[in-house]
N, C-alpha and C positions, 0 to 999 in steps of 0.2 A: 592348322590350316583351315580356313573357312570354307564351308561347303558352298555349292552353287546356289542352293536354296537361300542361305543366309545372305549372300551377296545381292540376290535379286530383291529380297525384302527391304534391305537398307537402301539399295539403289533406287527403289521406287519412291523414296522420300526425297523431295527437293528441299533446298534450304528454307524456302518459304513455309512448307508444311512443317518442318522441324521447329521453326520459330513459333508457328501457331500452336503446336502441341506443347511446347515449353511454356507459352504464356497461359494456356489453359490449365496446366498443372500448377502454375503460380497462384491462380485464382482459388484453388481448392486448398483445404487444410486437413491435417489429421488423417483419419482412415479413409476419407473420400479421395485425398490426393494419392495415398498409397494404392488404393484400388485402381484409380485411373492410370497410374504409372505401371502397375502390374498388367492391366489389360492392354496397354500400349506396348509393353515389352513382349507380351505373348503374340500380339498381332504383327509387330514389325521387327522384333528382335529374337523371335523363336524362343521366348521365355528366358532369355539370358539377361540376368541383372548386370553382368559385366559389360555386355554389348550396349544395353540401355544407358549405362553410365557413359560409355564412349560416345554414343550418338547424341543423346539428349542432354548430357551433363548433369544428370541426377545422381544423388547419393546411392551407391550400390546397396548399402544396408537397408535403406528405405524401400527400394525396389524389391529386394529379396524378402523383406517382411511382408510387402504387398502381395508378392507371389505366393507366399505361404498362407496368407489370409485368404487369398482367392482359391487356393487348392483345398484348404481344409474347411472353409466357410466359417471359421472362428476369427472374430475380430480382436486384435490386440488393443488393450486399453492404454491411452496416453497418460503417463504419470506426471502431469504438469505439477501437481501439488507436492510431489516428492523432490522436485528440483529446487535449487537455490539454498541459501544459508538458512539454518534454523534459528529461531529466536533464542535469546540468551536464557529465557525461562525454561525452554525445552532442553537446553544443553546442561543446565545446572538447576534442578528444581529447588534446591536448598537456598538459592539466591533470593527468592521471593520472601521466604521466612525471615532471613537476615535483614532484608531491606525493611520489612514491616517492623521488626524489633528496633531498628535504628531510628526510623522516621516517626512511628506512632507517638512516642512521648513528645515530640516536637510539633505535632500536627494539631490543628483545631478546625472545627467546622466553620463554614462561611457565617459570619455574624448575622447577616440578614437572611440567610437560608435561600439565597437566590440560585446557588449552584450546588450540585451534589458533591463537589470536590472538597477535600480537606486542604487547607492552606498550611504550609510548613515553613519554618524559618531556615531549616537546613538546606544546603545547596547540594547539587549533584556531585560536585567535587569533593565536598566533605563526606558524602555517603560513600563515594568510591574509595576515598582514603580509609574510611572506617572498615569497609569490606576487605580491603587488602590486609588489614591487621588480623582478620579472622583466618586462621590456618586452613579451615575446612573448605573455604571457597576462594582461597588466595589465587589459585591458578586459573579460575574461571571468571575473574572480575572483568567486566567489559570496560569500554572507554567511558570518559565522562559524558559524552553526548548520548551514548546508549543508556547510561544510568539515568540520565534526565528523561529520555523517552520511556524508560521502564517506570519511573515514578509517575509520569503522566498516565500511562496505561493502568497503573494501580490506583489512580484516582487522587493523586497528590498534585498540588499546584505549587510551584516554587515562587511564592510571593511573600511579601512582608505581611505578617499577621497584623491586621488593624483591629482596634477596639471599636465597638459600636459608638457612634457619635450621637449623643442625645440631641433632639431637636431644640433649636433655640426658642426661647420664649420671648415673644415680642411684647414689650410693655404697652398697655392700652393707654392712649392719650387721655389725660385728665385736664379739665379746664384750668386748674391751678398751676399746671406745669408750664414752665417758661418755654419749653421747647415745642409745645403744641399750641397752636393758635387756631382759633375758630375759623372756619372757612369763610371767606369774603364773598358775598353774592355778587355776581356780575351785573353791572348796570346795563340796561338795555335802553337804546335811544327811544324817545317817545314816538308813538305812531302818529302819522299825520293823515287825516281822513281825506 
């Protein structure tokens, strides 16, 4: 049962004030938002994360974390870098060594040395099929698309290996040649004074 003090604190908030507080919280991120939510919960909800969730629609866990940060003065770090899916190289470090062993014999440097990448004849599908034949990494072989991205990150480009083309030598025209004719001077009309 709510006490009289709790009811008067929430009753003092009109719908307009609640919307203003919610929009202010949306503009903040991370520890700043949690601190704002905690201060608002202390001021209007008597420090109750559950009541702040009910009144303002915030996540109770975030408000509770903010209240603990406010109480102790120690800020929790946001672990954004630990979220999401890990790269295939991190999940199976042996994968890189096996890819190098498969691709390196097929690779060659750019003939004109315009890029630092090595061109290779082998395709991502062929690399994936060869990796699936290796029992050590058979369970950790990623999809064809991921193998292609892995090859690009490792510095391999999946292009046809071209040989260097020598520059063509243009024959110098000689007067005895039938294909070369001496230039004909243009006739200019005579000047009249």
